[in-house]
N, C-alpha and C positions, 0 to 999 in steps of 0.2 A: 266592544259589543254593546255595552250599555249606552254609549253615545249614539250609536246607530239606532237603537231602539227608541231613545229619547227623540231623535230627529223624526223618525217615522211617526211616533205618537203625537208630536206637535202638528205635523201635516194632517194626519187623520183627524185629530181633534178639531183643528180649524176647519177642515172640510165638512165635518158633520155639523159643527156649529153654524157654518154658513148655510148649509142646507136647511137646518131647522128654522133659522131666522128668515130665510127667503120664503120657506113654505108658509110660515105663520103670518109674517108681517107684509110680505110682498104678494104672495099668491093666495093668501087668506084661506088656507086649508085648515080643517079641524085638527085639533091636537091628536085625536085618536088615530088619524091617518099617518102620523109621523112617530108613532110609538116606538117603532124599531130604531130609527135614527136617534131618538132620545135615549133609549136604553143603551145603544152602542156608545153614545156620547158620555154617559155616566160611567160605563165600563172603561172606556179609553182614559177618562179623567182619573179614575182610580188606578189604572195601570201606569199612567204617567207619574202619579204620586209614588207608587211602589218603585218605579225605575229610579226616580230622583232619590228616594231613600236608599236604594241599593248602591247608587253611584256615590252618595255621601258616605255611607258606611264602608264601602269598598275602598274609597280614598283614604279614610282614616285608618283602616286596617292596613293598607299598603304602606301608609306613612309610618305607622307604628313599627311595622316590620323593617322598613328601610332605615329609619333612624336608629333602631336598635342595632342593626347590623353595622351601620356607619360608626356608631359610638363604640361598639366592640372592636371594630377594625382599628379605629383611631387609638383606643387605649392599648390594644395589642401592639400597635406600632410604637407607642411611647414606652411601653414596658419591656417588650421583647425584641421587636424587629430593629428598632434603633434606640436602645435604652440610653437615657441620659442625653438625648439629643438637645443641642443648644440653640435650635432655631427659635424657640420661644421660652419665655420664663415660665415658672411653675404656675403662677397665677393666670397667665394668658392661656396656657395649655388647659388648665381646669375650666376656664371660661369657654374655650373652644369645645371641649368634650361635653359640657353641660348645656349652657345657654346657646352656644353656637349650633350644636346638633338639634336642640329643641326648636331653634328658629327655622329650621328646614321643614318642620312639620307642616306649616301652611302651604309650603311649596308642593309637597307631595300629596297632601290631603285635599287641597282645594285648587291650587293653580293648575296642576297637570290635568285633573279631570275637566276643569273649566276650559283648558286649552283644547282638549279633545273635542268638547262640545263646540268650541269656537271654530273648529275646522269642519266638523261633520255637519252641524245644523245648517250653516249658511249654504253649503253645497246642495243639501237635500231641498231646502226651501227655494233656492234659485231654480233648481230643476222643475219643481212644482209650479212656481210662478211663470217660468218660461212656457209651460204648456198652456197657461191661461192667457198671458199677455206679454209679448216680446218687449214692448216699450217699458213696461214696469220692471221687467227683469233687467233690462239694460241700465235703467236708473239705479237699481239696487247694486248692480255690478260696479257702477261708477262711484257710488257713495260708500260702498263697503270699505275700501282702503283708508277712508278718513279716520276711522277708529283705531286701526293698528298703527297708522302714522302718528296720531296724537299720543297713543299709548307708548310707542317707542321713544318719542321725544321726551315725554314726561318720565318714562322709565329710566332714561339715562341720568336725569337729575336725581331721581329717587335712589338709584343704585349708588351714585357717588355719595349722597347724603347718608345712606345706610352703611356704606363702607366706613365713612368717617365715624359714624355712631358705634360701629362694632370695634373699631380701633380704640375709641374712647373707653369702651367697656373693658377691653383688654388692659389698657393702662390703669384703669380704676382697680381691676382685679389684682394686677401685679403689685400696685402700690399698696393696696390694702393688705395683701399677704405679707409684703415686706415689713409693714408697720406692725402687724401681729407678731411676726417672728422676732422683731427687735424691740418689743415693748419694754423689756427690762433695761436694755441699753438706753432707750429714749428717756425713760424715767430717771435713770442715773444721771444723765446729762441735761435733764430738764428741757427736753425738746418735744415734749408731748403736744404742746399748744401749736408749735410750728407745723408738726405733721398733721394735726387736725385741720389746720388751715389749708394745707396742701391737699388733703383728702376732700375737703369741701370744694376746693377749686376744681379738682379732677371730676368730682361728682356733678358740679355745675356745668362743666363742659359736656358731660354725658347727657345731662338734662336738655341743654340747648340743642344738641344734635338730635335727640329724640323728638323734641317739639318740632324741629325743622323737618324731620321725616314725616311726621303726622300732618304738618301744614301742606306739604307737597301732595300727600295722599288725598287730603280733603279737596284741594284744588283740582286734582286730577279727576276726582269723581264728578265734579261740576263740569269740567271740560268734556269728559266722555259722555255724560248725560246730554249735554247740549248738542254734541255732534250727532248722537243717535236720534234725538228729538227732531233736529232740523232735517235729517235724512228722511225720517218717517213723514214729516210734514210735506216734504217735496213730493213724495209718492202719493200722499193723501190728496194734495192739491191737483196733481195731474190726473188722478183717477176721478176726482170730483168733477173737474171740468169736462172730461169726456163722458162721464155718466149723465151730467145735465144736458150735454149736447146730443145724447142718444147714441153715442158711438160705442157704448159698452153696456153690457147687461149688469143687473144688480148683483147676482150671485157671484160671478168671478171677481167683480170689483170689491165686494165685501170680503171675500176670501183673501184677496191680496192685501187688503187693509188689515186683516187679522194676522197675516203672516209677516207683515213688515216689522212690527216690534220684535217678533220672535227671531227675525234675521239678525238684528243688531244686539239683542240682549246677551247672547253667549259671548260675543266679541267684547262687549262692554264689561261683562263679568270677568272674563279672562284677564283683561287689562287691569281691572281693580284688584283681582287676586294676585297679580304679579307685584303690585305695590305692597300688598299684605305680606308677601313672601320675600321682600327685598332684604330684610335682615338676614334671612337664611342664605340668600345668594351672596351676601357680603361675607358670611362665614364659610361659604363653600370652598373658597380658595385655601383657607387655613386648614380645612378638613381634608380636601382631596389632594392637594399638592404633596403632602407627606405620604398619603396612601398610594400615590402613583410612583413614589420612589421605591426602587427595588430594595427588599430587605437585605440585610447583611448576609453574605454567603456563610453557610454553616457547614463545617467539615464533620467528619465522622471518625477520624483516627484517634487512637488513644494516645494522649501526650506523654512524653517522658517527663520525669520530675526535675524541676530546677535544682534540686539537691545533687543530681547526677550529671547533668549536662548544662552548658552555658546557654544564656539567652542573648541573641545577637540582633541588634538593629542594623540592617544592611541598606544604606543609601535610601532611607525612608523620607518620602515627601508626603506632606499632608496639608490640606487647606479646608476650612469650614465653608459651607455654601454661602454664608452671610458675610464672609470676609474676602476681599479681593486678593490679599497677599498670602503667601505661604506661611503657615505656622511652623512647620518643620521643613527644612530644606537640606536634603542629602544627609540626614542625621545617621551617624554610624557610631556605635559603641557596643560593648559587650559586658554582660553581667556574669561573672564567674561564680560557680556554686560556692555558697558560704560567704560570699563577699558582701560588704556593706558599702553601698554606693549612694552618694548624695548628688542630686541634680540641683544646681543653684542658678538663679536668675531672677530678674525683676518680674512683677506681676504682669500677666498677659503675654509673656514671651513664648509660651508653649510647653511649660513644664507639666501641667496637669494633662495636656494632650497625650504625653508619653504614657501616663497612667491609663487614660481612656483606651489607648491602643493595646496596652498590655492586658486590659480587662475585656478586650474584644467588644467594647462599645462602638468602635469604629475600626475600619481597615485602612492601611496606608493607600494613598493615591498611586504611589509607585514605590519600588523597593519592597523589602519584606522584613518581617520579624520572625526569627527562627528559634525554635526550642530544639537544641541539637541541630540536626539537619532537616527538620520538618518545619515547613511554613506554618505559622500559627493559624492562618486562615483555614488550614486543612484539618485542624484538630477539633474534636467534639468540645464545644464551649462549656457545656455542663461539667464534663470531666476536667477541663482545664481550670475552671473556677474552683473546683474542689482543692486545687493545689495552691490557691492564692488566698491570702488574708489582706483586706484593704481597709484602711481608715481614711475616709474622705475628709475634705476640708470642713464640712459641716455634718458631723455624724448625726444620725437620727435614731431616737429611741422609740420603738413601737410601744403600744399600750401593754403593760404587764409589770412584773416585778423586776427589780435590779438583777436578781439571779437569772431570770428569763432573758433579760436584755443581754447579759454577758454570754449566756449559753445559746444565743441565737444561731451561731455557726456550728455548734456541737450540742444539739438537744439531749444527747445521751450522756453528757458529762455529769459526773457526780458533783455533789455539793462541795466536797473537798477540792476537786479540780477547779471549780468556779472560784472558790476562795483563794486558791493558789494563784490563779490568773489575776484576780483583783489585787492581791498583794504584790505581784510582779509589776503591775501597772501603777502602783502607788495609790490605789483607790480604796484599799481595805479600811484604812483609818477612818475616812469620812463615811463609808458605808455602815460600819458597825456603830457609828455615833448617831445614825438616824434612828427614829423611833422604832421602826420595824426591821432595821438591819437590811439583810439581803432580800427580805420580803416587802420592802417599801415599794409601793406602786409608783411607776414613772411613766413617761410618755403622755399622750393626750389624757387629760383629766387626773394625772398623777402629780407627785411632788415636783415642784420646779427646782431644777438643779442649775448650777452655774455652768458656763461654757467649759471651764477647766474640768469640772466633775464629769460632764458628759463626754469630754474628750478622753478622760482616763477610763471611763466605762467602755468606750469604743476600743481603746487600746487593749483593755483586758479581754474584750471579745476577740480581738485579733490574736492575742497571745494564746488564748484557749484553743483556737483552731490549730495552732502549731503547724501551720502550713509551710511548705518548702519555699514559698515566695511571699514576703511581707512587703506591702506597698503602703507607705505613709505619706499622705498628701498634706503638706503644711501642718504638721502635728502641733506646733506651738503658736500658730498665728492667732492674733486677737486675744491672747491670754496675758494675764498679769504675770509679773516676774516669778512669783512663788509657784503658780500653776505650771508655767513653762519649765521651771527648774525641776519640778516633780516629773513631768513628762520626759524631760531629757534624761534624768536619772534612771527612769524605768527603761528607756531605750538602750542606754549604755549597759545596763545590767542584764539585757536579754542574752541568753546563751547563743553562741555563734553556730547554731544548727540550721539556720535558714538564710537564704539569700535575701538581703534587705535593700529596698530602694526607698530613699527618703527624698521627698520633693520639698524644697524650702527656698525662701528668698534671703535667708540669713546665713551668710558665709561662715560666721563664727560658730553657729550651731552645727552647721554641716561639718566643720573641721573637728568638732568634739565627738560626734556620733558616727562618722563614716571613716572608712579606710581609704576611700578614693572619692574625689570630687569631680563632677562633670559640670562645665559651665555652658549655659545656653545663651547664645548671642545671635539675634536676627534669624532664628530658626535653625542655626547650625550649632553643633555640639563639639566643644573642644575637650579632649581628655587630658587632665593634668594629674597624673598619679602622684600622690604624696603619701609618705609614711606617717599617717596620722594616728595610728593605733598606739 
């Protein structure tokens, strides 16, 4: 609507201006005789300014609303619809949710309003010019496609460059996050300088892509201005020749000359704004592709407890979208209540995928996972996760005290229960030795703990939940021998009241803590029951 009002105000303003100029300079009428057209011209100019302000404000308001909804939807997807999705690294996901969504703001705030004007204004101007002079309208009609054609050609180059720039930003964000996470290890192995050089190299790549995008944008402005200027000049020349030859009156000729720049300006502006929004368009795929993916189906049935009924993987197939091969292929095994099972295999073979499926982070492509006789897809995920305690490969401590970190899964736990869980996980000794004991701040801004200490706190957190199903994903990976031995001792001392699934690449560790070992090979699982207890 604002675009239509803008187009009408452009035509009315040019008509009034042409009438005023024609009356004063060509017909030599007194100014008093054209007071009404002059007043209307001032009012239309003010109205056009108000419409332009409303169009700009409306665009920014719509952009703010749209980007807010997009960011909320993307974060909801990452945290709830597809939690733990492996399509992107954490750094790249953060860059998409923040800089990627922000980069779409020019697209919604400026490009789409400019595109609306680029469609509406030329149509209205062409209709008005056609009523004055058919030849001028025909020339305009022939020259109008020049700007979109040049805009599309340049836009393709800009889009490719912007996509490369956004990918460089994702790599920079991911690498920076990995460096920050591994600062302690890097310092221990004196690899800080090498990572600084790598960061500088990645940052320089991002700088070059950014400058390349700006270079194309500046050159595109020159090309579009040149095309619009030449088209306007052609119209001015043909009007001037016919005006001198007496084949055309001054008033319509002057009006057409006023409308010619207005015809090309919206098209030129739309093309320029497209380049300004190229970064957002490069991020759009990363934002919209997951949002177009159907969220995981969520059931509503109340699940039975793994302490009472077995968990069965029945001919389960699964593959990640980013990997061509099957991660799990006809995987079939059973977890009996109270049993301790270890899944053994090299890294990347699909062991952690089993944990993801058990935690309902993903569903099998075919086959099913059953709790008793109920397909796990049909149970209420919130109710199911209340029955599960999980220690991931890289446990995370949120900001708070150690006691709060351990009690995360059971906030109502007493201090005595927290201390008992820490003792069972072999963590009490180092906790009480800290300056503030269980009240020591950890997490972001808190005391820095070793990987083994964090792992033992996470283990205590899992023990405190006392859940019917305990899932431990690589509990001793990347730990020194002493820390690994403490974790192993804590797992071995755990009362046999829960079904336990241990995922590890260490067969010796599996033999010591489990009563049955499953071996993963090329996506298939072979069950080799051994009396290891």
